[in-house]
N, CA, C and O atoms as a GROMACS GRO file, in nm:
protein
  344
    1MET      N    1   0.367  -2.523   0.310
    1MET     CA    2   0.337  -2.421   0.358
    1MET      C    3   0.435  -2.303   0.312
    1MET      O    4   0.403  -2.212   0.234
    2TYR      N    5   0.542  -2.317   0.364
    2TYR     CA    6   0.665  -2.222   0.358
    2TYR      C    7   0.692  -2.199   0.234
    2TYR      O    8   0.731  -2.084   0.212
    3ASN      N    9   0.683  -2.272   0.140
    3ASN     CA   10   0.681  -2.198  -0.014
    3ASN      C   11   0.584  -2.119  -0.020
    3ASN      O   12   0.562  -2.105  -0.140
    4LEU      N   13   0.516  -2.063   0.034
    4LEU     CA   14   0.401  -1.980   0.052
    4LEU      C   15   0.442  -1.863   0.098
    4LEU      O   16   0.425  -1.756   0.041
    5VAL      N   17   0.509  -1.884   0.224
    5VAL     CA   18   0.568  -1.792   0.333
    5VAL      C   19   0.690  -1.697   0.240
    5VAL      O   20   0.715  -1.576   0.234
    6SER      N   21   0.740  -1.803   0.184
    6SER     CA   22   0.869  -1.727   0.109
    6SER      C   23   0.806  -1.675  -0.004
    6SER      O   24   0.852  -1.566  -0.039
    7PHE      N   25   0.722  -1.716  -0.068
    7PHE     CA   26   0.686  -1.626  -0.192
    7PHE      C   27   0.604  -1.490  -0.127
    7PHE      O   28   0.591  -1.385  -0.190
    8VAL      N   29   0.562  -1.510  -0.013
    8VAL     CA   30   0.490  -1.378  -0.004
    8VAL      C   31   0.601  -1.265   0.062
    8VAL      O   32   0.590  -1.143   0.051
    9ALA      N   33   0.710  -1.341   0.134
    9ALA     CA   34   0.769  -1.258   0.214
    9ALA      C   35   0.916  -1.172   0.155
    9ALA      O   36   0.989  -1.087   0.205
   10ARG      N   37   0.911  -1.262  -0.009
   10ARG     CA   38   1.014  -1.201  -0.103
   10ARG      C   39   0.941  -1.064  -0.132
   10ARG      O   40   1.011  -0.966  -0.159
   11GLY      N   41   0.858  -1.058  -0.130
   11GLY     CA   42   0.756  -0.898  -0.197
   11GLY      C   43   0.716  -0.824  -0.086
   11GLY      O   44   0.683  -0.890   0.013
   12SER      N   45   0.711  -0.680  -0.078
   12SER     CA   46   0.684  -0.584  -0.015
   12SER      C   47   0.544  -0.581  -0.015
   12SER      O   48   0.477  -0.578   0.088
   13VAL      N   49   0.505  -0.583  -0.110
   13VAL     CA   50   0.356  -0.541  -0.186
   13VAL      C   51   0.275  -0.700  -0.138
   13VAL      O   52   0.187  -0.706  -0.052
   14ARG      N   53   0.309  -0.775  -0.188
   14ARG     CA   54   0.255  -0.887  -0.150
   14ARG      C   55   0.216  -0.913  -0.004
   14ARG      O   56   0.118  -0.971   0.040
   15ARG      N   57   0.315  -0.856   0.058
   15ARG     CA   58   0.286  -0.881   0.222
   15ARG      C   59   0.202  -0.762   0.241
   15ARG      O   60   0.095  -0.801   0.287
   16LYS      N   61   0.202  -0.662   0.229
   16LYS     CA   62   0.152  -0.570   0.237
   16LYS      C   63  -0.019  -0.565   0.221
   16LYS      O   64  -0.109  -0.541   0.302
   17VAL      N   65  -0.017  -0.597   0.090
   17VAL     CA   66  -0.187  -0.653   0.024
   17VAL      C   67  -0.237  -0.788   0.084
   17VAL      O   68  -0.359  -0.800   0.094
   18LEU      N   69  -0.162  -0.884   0.125
   18LEU     CA   70  -0.183  -0.992   0.166
   18LEU      C   71  -0.269  -0.960   0.317
   18LEU      O   72  -0.382  -0.999   0.346
   19LYS      N   73  -0.188  -0.886   0.390
   19LYS     CA   74  -0.219  -0.846   0.523
   19LYS      C   75  -0.332  -0.736   0.536
   19LYS      O   76  -0.386  -0.716   0.645
   20GLY      N   77  -0.373  -0.658   0.411
   20GLY     CA   78  -0.484  -0.540   0.377
   20GLY      C   79  -0.593  -0.644   0.351
   20GLY      O   80  -0.704  -0.595   0.373
   21LEU      N   81  -0.597  -0.745   0.320
   21LEU     CA   82  -0.711  -0.829   0.283
   21LEU      C   83  -0.762  -0.909   0.379
   21LEU      O   84  -0.858  -0.975   0.339
   22ILE      N   85  -0.725  -0.930   0.519
   22ILE     CA   86  -0.770  -0.995   0.593
   22ILE      C   87  -0.894  -0.978   0.634
   22ILE      O   88  -0.961  -1.072   0.677
   23ARG      N   89  -0.948  -0.822   0.623
   23ARG     CA   90  -1.078  -0.779   0.604
   23ARG      C   91  -1.091  -0.762   0.444
   23ARG      O   92  -0.995  -0.722   0.378
   24PRO      N   93  -1.195  -0.789   0.395
   24PRO     CA   94  -1.275  -0.767   0.273
   24PRO      C   95  -1.226  -0.676   0.214
   24PRO      O   96  -1.163  -0.641   0.314
   25ASN      N   97  -1.196  -0.600   0.138
   25ASN     CA   98  -1.146  -0.494   0.055
   25ASN      C   99  -1.160  -0.516  -0.113
   25ASN      O  100  -1.152  -0.621  -0.177
   26SER      N  101  -1.179  -0.397  -0.154
   26SER     CA  102  -1.139  -0.388  -0.309
   26SER      C  103  -0.998  -0.331  -0.353
   26SER      O  104  -0.936  -0.240  -0.299
   27PRO      N  105  -0.963  -0.401  -0.456
   27PRO     CA  106  -0.820  -0.303  -0.494
   27PRO      C  107  -0.838  -0.164  -0.516
   27PRO      O  108  -0.730  -0.108  -0.531
   28THR      N  109  -0.907  -0.111  -0.522
   28THR     CA  110  -0.887   0.035  -0.534
   28THR      C  111  -0.908   0.081  -0.385
   28THR      O  112  -0.810   0.154  -0.370
   29GLU      N  113  -0.966   0.083  -0.286
   29GLU     CA  114  -0.987   0.063  -0.148
   29GLU      C  115  -0.848   0.060  -0.083
   29GLU      O  116  -0.795   0.148  -0.016
   30LEU      N  117  -0.799  -0.068  -0.121
   30LEU     CA  118  -0.654  -0.121  -0.073
   30LEU      C  119  -0.579  -0.022  -0.121
   30LEU      O  120  -0.489   0.021  -0.048
   31ALA      N  121  -0.600   0.041  -0.264
   31ALA     CA  122  -0.443   0.082  -0.309
   31ALA      C  123  -0.446   0.218  -0.250
   31ALA      O  124  -0.352   0.297  -0.242
   32LYS      N  125  -0.542   0.231  -0.217
   32LYS     CA  126  -0.559   0.411  -0.112
   32LYS      C  127  -0.510   0.400  -0.005
   32LYS      O  128  -0.429   0.479   0.042
   33SER      N  129  -0.550   0.306   0.046
   33SER     CA  130  -0.511   0.273   0.194
   33SER      C  131  -0.394   0.236   0.228
   33SER      O  132  -0.355   0.238   0.344
   34LEU      N  133  -0.309   0.189   0.105
   34LEU     CA  134  -0.156   0.126   0.149
   34LEU      C  135  -0.080   0.238   0.048
   34LEU      O  136   0.043   0.238   0.057
   35GLY      N  137  -0.126   0.309  -0.024
   35GLY     CA  138  -0.033   0.447  -0.094
   35GLY      C  139   0.010   0.373  -0.218
   35GLY      O  140   0.115   0.405  -0.274
   36ILE      N  141  -0.065   0.277  -0.263
   36ILE     CA  142   0.023   0.183  -0.402
   36ILE      C  143  -0.038   0.188  -0.516
   36ILE      O  144  -0.144   0.126  -0.505
   37ALA      N  145  -0.026   0.226  -0.608
   37ALA     CA  146  -0.067   0.213  -0.745
   37ALA      C  147  -0.200   0.096  -0.728
   37ALA      O  148  -0.190  -0.002  -0.654
   38ARG      N  149  -0.305   0.122  -0.797
   38ARG     CA  150  -0.371  -0.004  -0.795
   38ARG      C  151  -0.370  -0.108  -0.890
   38ARG      O  152  -0.417  -0.219  -0.871
   39SER      N  153  -0.303  -0.062  -1.012
   39SER     CA  154  -0.266  -0.152  -1.130
   39SER      C  155  -0.143  -0.276  -1.034
   39SER      O  156  -0.148  -0.398  -1.039
   40ALA      N  157  -0.056  -0.200  -0.965
   40ALA     CA  158   0.019  -0.318  -0.885
   40ALA      C  159  -0.049  -0.387  -0.780
   40ALA      O  160  -0.010  -0.498  -0.743
   41VAL      N  161  -0.184  -0.310  -0.712
   41VAL     CA  162  -0.268  -0.387  -0.644
   41VAL      C  163  -0.311  -0.505  -0.674
   41VAL      O  164  -0.294  -0.617  -0.624
   42SER      N  165  -0.371  -0.465  -0.768
   42SER     CA  166  -0.466  -0.558  -0.886
   42SER      C  167  -0.357  -0.692  -0.959
   42SER      O  168  -0.393  -0.809  -0.968
   43ARG      N  169  -0.274  -0.659  -0.986
   43ARG     CA  170  -0.156  -0.764  -1.029
   43ARG      C  171  -0.123  -0.884  -0.899
   43ARG      O  172  -0.112  -1.006  -0.906
   44THR      N  173  -0.116  -0.800  -0.796
   44THR     CA  174  -0.058  -0.896  -0.668
   44THR      C  175  -0.192  -0.933  -0.630
   44THR      O  176  -0.179  -1.043  -0.577
   45ILE      N  177  -0.295  -0.905  -0.629
   45ILE     CA  178  -0.453  -1.002  -0.583
   45ILE      C  179  -0.433  -1.084  -0.715
   45ILE      O  180  -0.432  -1.202  -0.679
   46GLN      N  181  -0.420  -1.079  -0.824
   46GLN     CA  182  -0.412  -1.182  -0.921
   46GLN      C  183  -0.313  -1.296  -0.898
   46GLN      O  184  -0.335  -1.414  -0.927
   47ALA      N  185  -0.197  -1.248  -0.841
   47ALA     CA  186  -0.107  -1.348  -0.814
   47ALA      C  187  -0.121  -1.415  -0.687
   47ALA      O  188  -0.107  -1.537  -0.703
   48LEU      N  189  -0.144  -1.382  -0.564
   48LEU     CA  190  -0.209  -1.412  -0.441
   48LEU      C  191  -0.339  -1.515  -0.493
   48LEU      O  192  -0.332  -1.632  -0.454
   49GLU      N  193  -0.430  -1.485  -0.561
   49GLU     CA  194  -0.527  -1.576  -0.572
   49GLU      C  195  -0.490  -1.696  -0.658
   49GLU      O  196  -0.552  -1.801  -0.642
   50LYS      N  197  -0.368  -1.686  -0.772
   50LYS     CA  198  -0.329  -1.805  -0.825
   50LYS      C  199  -0.268  -1.896  -0.732
   50LYS      O  200  -0.269  -2.014  -0.766
   51VAL      N  201  -0.220  -1.869  -0.630
   51VAL     CA  202  -0.147  -1.943  -0.552
   51VAL      C  203  -0.252  -2.003  -0.424
   51VAL      O  204  -0.208  -2.088  -0.346
   52GLY      N  205  -0.376  -1.956  -0.412
   52GLY     CA  206  -0.481  -1.998  -0.302
   52GLY      C  207  -0.476  -1.908  -0.177
   52GLY      O  208  -0.530  -1.949  -0.075
   53LEU      N  209  -0.397  -1.753  -0.179
   53LEU     CA  210  -0.381  -1.710  -0.077
   53LEU      C  211  -0.485  -1.629  -0.060
   53LEU      O  212  -0.510  -1.593   0.055
   54VAL      N  213  -0.555  -1.590  -0.154
   54VAL     CA  214  -0.666  -1.473  -0.166
   54VAL      C  215  -0.745  -1.548  -0.234
   54VAL      O  216  -0.714  -1.653  -0.290
   55GLU      N  217  -0.904  -1.469  -0.230
   55GLU     CA  218  -1.006  -1.540  -0.296
   55GLU      C  219  -1.106  -1.443  -0.319
   55GLU      O  220  -1.128  -1.364  -0.227
   56CYS      N  221  -1.175  -1.433  -0.433
   56CYS     CA  222  -1.257  -1.317  -0.457
   56CYS      C  223  -1.432  -1.352  -0.419
   56CYS      O  224  -1.495  -1.451  -0.456
   57LEU      N  225  -1.480  -1.242  -0.339
   57LEU     CA  226  -1.599  -1.256  -0.261
   57LEU      C  227  -1.705  -1.224  -0.339
   57LEU      O  228  -1.817  -1.241  -0.291
   58THR      N  229  -1.694  -1.180  -0.454
   58THR     CA  230  -1.795  -1.113  -0.559
   58THR      C  231  -1.732  -1.145  -0.713
   58THR      O  232  -1.658  -1.072  -0.779
   59PRO      N  233  -1.774  -1.253  -0.742
   59PRO     CA  234  -1.699  -1.328  -0.865
   59PRO      C  235  -1.747  -1.256  -1.000
   59PRO      O  236  -1.682  -1.217  -1.097
   60ASP      N  237  -1.900  -1.251  -0.968
   60ASP     CA  238  -1.974  -1.236  -1.074
   60ASP      C  239  -1.993  -1.055  -1.094
   60ASP      O  240  -2.068  -1.004  -1.178
   61GLU      N  241  -1.936  -1.005  -1.030
   61GLU     CA  242  -1.900  -0.845  -1.062
   61GLU      C  243  -1.814  -0.795  -1.151
   61GLU      O  244  -1.707  -0.844  -1.116
   62LYS      N  245  -1.791  -0.716  -1.261
   62LYS     CA  246  -1.733  -0.664  -1.325
   62LYS      C  247  -1.646  -0.547  -1.278
   62LYS      O  248  -1.528  -0.525  -1.304
   63MET      N  249  -1.728  -0.478  -1.203
   63MET     CA  250  -1.608  -0.378  -1.116
   63MET      C  251  -1.645  -0.405  -0.955
   63MET      O  252  -1.729  -0.481  -0.908
   64SER      N  253  -1.566  -0.332  -0.898
   64SER     CA  254  -1.586  -0.320  -0.740
   64SER      C  255  -1.601  -0.433  -0.690
   64SER      O  256  -1.699  -0.463  -0.622
   65ARG      N  257  -1.472  -0.539  -0.726
   65ARG     CA  258  -1.494  -0.664  -0.673
   65ARG      C  259  -1.440  -0.661  -0.517
   65ARG      O  260  -1.374  -0.563  -0.481
   66TYR      N  261  -1.461  -0.750  -0.440
   66TYR     CA  262  -1.418  -0.738  -0.301
   66TYR      C  263  -1.368  -0.882  -0.306
   66TYR      O  264  -1.427  -0.974  -0.362
   67TYR      N  265  -1.239  -0.891  -0.236
   67TYR     CA  266  -1.137  -1.017  -0.203
   67TYR      C  267  -1.077  -1.004  -0.078
   67TYR      O  268  -1.038  -0.897  -0.031
   68ARG      N  269  -1.068  -1.127  -0.016
   68ARG     CA  270  -1.017  -1.126   0.118
   68ARG      C  271  -0.913  -1.267   0.122
   68ARG      O  272  -0.913  -1.363   0.044
   69THR      N  273  -0.834  -1.242   0.231
   69THR     CA  274  -0.730  -1.344   0.260
   69THR      C  275  -0.817  -1.468   0.293
   69THR      O  276  -0.918  -1.460   0.363
   70THR      N  277  -0.763  -1.603   0.229
   70THR     CA  278  -0.826  -1.717   0.268
   70THR      C  279  -0.754  -1.756   0.428
   70THR      O  280  -0.675  -1.688   0.492
   71ASP      N  281  -0.805  -1.874   0.458
   71ASP     CA  282  -0.730  -1.936   0.564
   71ASP      C  283  -0.576  -1.958   0.581
   71ASP      O  284  -0.506  -1.930   0.679
   72ILE      N  285  -0.540  -2.018   0.453
   72ILE     CA  286  -0.407  -2.052   0.443
   72ILE      C  287  -0.327  -1.930   0.434
   72ILE      O  288  -0.212  -1.928   0.478
   73GLY      N  289  -0.388  -1.812   0.372
   73GLY     CA  290  -0.346  -1.662   0.373
   73GLY      C  291  -0.300  -1.639   0.501
   73GLY      O  292  -0.181  -1.620   0.521
   74ARG      N  293  -0.394  -1.639   0.603
   74ARG     CA  294  -0.400  -1.561   0.736
   74ARG      C  295  -0.278  -1.692   0.806
   74ARG      O  296  -0.195  -1.650   0.887
   75LYS      N  297  -0.275  -1.802   0.780
   75LYS     CA  298  -0.170  -1.883   0.831
   75LYS      C  299  -0.029  -1.824   0.805
   75LYS      O  300   0.067  -1.822   0.882
   76VAL      N  301  -0.039  -1.775   0.676
   76VAL     CA  302   0.095  -1.708   0.588
   76VAL      C  303   0.129  -1.585   0.668
   76VAL      O  304   0.232  -1.563   0.732
   77VAL      N  305   0.027  -1.512   0.652
   77VAL     CA  306   0.057  -1.388   0.753
   77VAL      C  307   0.126  -1.409   0.891
   77VAL      O  308   0.236  -1.361   0.918
   78ASP      N  309   0.043  -1.494   0.986
   78ASP     CA  310   0.085  -1.518   1.072
   78ASP      C  311   0.225  -1.552   1.129
   78ASP      O  312   0.282  -1.507   1.228
   79VAL      N  313   0.258  -1.630   1.051
   79VAL     CA  314   0.391  -1.692   1.029
   79VAL      C  315   0.506  -1.584   0.963
   79VAL      O  316   0.628  -1.598   0.972
   80ILE      N  317   0.434  -1.474   0.896
   80ILE     CA  318   0.532  -1.378   0.867
   80ILE      C  319   0.562  -1.277   0.967
   80ILE      O  320   0.673  -1.228   0.987
   81GLU      N  321   0.425  -1.241   1.046
   81GLU     CA  322   0.429  -1.174   1.149
   81GLU      C  323   0.544  -1.211   1.244
   81GLU      O  324   0.648  -1.146   1.260
   82GLU      N  325   0.505  -1.334   1.307
   82GLU     CA  326   0.615  -1.405   1.375
   82GLU      C  327   0.749  -1.381   1.370
   82GLU      O  328   0.818  -1.366   1.471
   83ASN      N  329   0.796  -1.378   1.241
   83ASN     CA  330   0.919  -1.363   1.191
   83ASN      C  331   0.976  -1.189   1.216
   83ASN      O  332   1.093  -1.169   1.248
   84GLY      N  333   0.893  -1.090   1.199
   84GLY     CA  334   0.878  -0.950   1.209
   84GLY      C  335   0.890  -0.898   1.077
   84GLY      O  336   0.942  -0.788   1.062
   85LYS      N  337   0.839  -0.981   0.954
   85LYS     CA  338   0.842  -0.932   0.813
   85LYS      C  339   0.752  -0.813   0.792
   85LYS      O  340   0.777  -0.712   0.726
   86ILE      N  341   0.634  -0.847   0.865
   86ILE     CA  342   0.512  -0.737   0.822
   86ILE      C  343   0.502  -0.615   0.930
   86ILE      O  344   0.419  -0.526   0.915
   0.00000   0.00000   0.00000
């Protein structure tokens, strides 16, 4: 699990996006709330999804997909928060 903690902790956008998806959100909404470009949020979500930290809740939708942090993703957020990185 600590390889995932390291992966997330190395990137400020990864940390913000992972924490921002604890509650389901779309990339567009998350980008607005975080003040980060939507393209950067979308790329980050794809990277986090690839390693199992984020899941798509609406995979059949072409637009307005919603994502959330997985159980392991929440554990990663907890570890990072304990270390004061988020």
